[in-house]
C-alpha positions in Angstrom: 120.0 23.1 3.8 118.8 26.6 2.7 116.9 25.1 -0.2 115.1 22.6 2.0 114.1 25.4 4.4 112.7 27.5 1.6 110.8 24.6 0.1 109.3 23.8 3.6 108.2 27.4 4.1 106.7 27.5 0.6 104.8 24.3 1.2 103.6 25.5 4.6 102.3 28.7 3.1 100.6 26.9 0.2 98.9 24.4 2.5 97.7 27.0 4.9 95.9 28.7 2.1 94.1 25.5 1.2 93.2 24.7 4.8 91.9 28.2 5.5 89.1 27.9 3.0 85.6 27.6 4.3 84.4 24.1 3.6 81.0 24.5 5.2 79.8 27.3 2.8 77.2 26.0 0.4 76.3 27.7 -2.9 73.0 29.6 -2.8 70.1 27.7 -4.3 67.8 30.7 -4.5 66.3 31.1 -7.9 66.3 34.5 -9.6 62.9 36.3 -9.6 60.8 35.5 -12.7 60.6 38.4 -15.2 57.3 39.7 -16.2 57.2 38.9 -19.9 53.7 40.1 -20.6 53.5 42.4 -23.6 52.5 46.0 -23.0 49.9 47.3 -25.3 49.9 50.7 -27.0 46.9 51.8 -24.9 48.7 50.8 -21.7 51.8 52.8 -22.8 49.6 55.8 -23.6 47.9 55.7 -20.2 51.2 55.4 -18.4 52.6 58.5 -20.2 49.4 60.5 -19.5 49.6 59.4 -15.9 53.2 60.6 -15.6 52.2 64.0 -17.1 49.3 64.3 -14.7 51.6 63.6 -11.8 54.1 66.3 -12.8 53.1 69.7 -11.5 54.6 71.7 -14.4 52.9 69.5 -17.0 49.5 68.6 -15.6 47.8 71.8 -16.9 49.4 71.6 -20.3 47.5 70.2 -23.4 49.7 67.4 -24.6 48.3 64.8 -26.9 49.8 61.3 -26.6 49.6 58.8 -29.4 51.2 55.3 -29.4 51.7 53.1 -32.4 53.6 49.8 -32.2 55.4 51.0 -29.0 56.4 54.4 -30.4 55.0 57.3 -28.5 54.3 60.6 -30.3 53.7 63.8 -28.3 52.0 66.8 -29.8 50.5 70.0 -28.4 
């Protein structure tokens, strides 16, 4: 009798977990945002670095030369 009672309780608990699931939820169909895959040129990189220096109060009055070659930035000055 005790074995039947334990089995019944176990089945009740297991089935309640199944019935408690939200069956109305649907997976999101939103597509991820497209990545910008355009290649950044050396001149664009140089201009971006110079703009960051110009926007930084402690660096804007300094003479810093920026050179970019195949994506590698070299700072001198």
